[in-house]
C-alpha positions as CSV (number, residue, x, y, z in Angstrom):
1,M,-86.4,323.3,97.9
2,E,-89.7,322.5,96.2
3,A,-88.9,325.0,93.5
4,L,-85.7,323.2,92.7
5,I,-87.3,319.8,92.7
6,G,-90.0,321.2,90.5
7,L,-87.3,322.2,88.0
8,G,-86.1,318.6,87.9
9,Y,-83.3,318.5,90.5
10,T,-83.2,315.6,92.9
11,N,-83.9,316.0,96.6
12,A,-80.2,315.6,97.4
13,E,-79.1,318.1,94.8
14,A,-81.7,320.6,96.1
15,Q,-80.5,320.1,99.7
16,A,-76.9,320.6,98.7
17,A,-77.7,323.8,96.9
18,I,-79.7,325.1,99.8
19,A,-76.9,324.4,102.2
20,K,-74.7,326.8,100.2
21,I,-77.0,329.7,100.6
22,P,-75.6,332.2,103.1
23,Q,-77.7,332.3,106.3
24,D,-76.4,335.7,107.4
25,Q,-78.1,337.6,104.6
26,A,-81.8,338.5,104.3
27,M,-82.7,337.1,101.0
28,T,-86.1,336.8,99.3
29,L,-87.3,333.4,98.1
30,E,-86.5,334.5,94.5
31,Q,-83.0,335.5,95.5
32,Q,-82.5,332.1,97.3
33,V,-83.6,330.1,94.3
34,T,-81.4,332.2,92.0
35,Y,-78.4,331.6,94.3
36,A,-79.1,327.9,94.4
37,L,-79.3,327.7,90.6
38,R,-76.0,329.6,90.2
39,S,-74.4,327.0,92.5
40,F,-75.4,324.3,90.0
41,S,-73.5,326.1,87.3
42,Q,-70.3,326.3,89.3
43,R,-69.8,322.5,89.1
């Protein structure tokens, strides 16, 4: 979440993006951030 906030997203936006990350997959931090950033572009 800190990475997204550091990029200028609000706490609420970061939390919403993190909530969309699938929990059943083993993802690295980089993959999680990439997934979260892609969720922003789907708006």
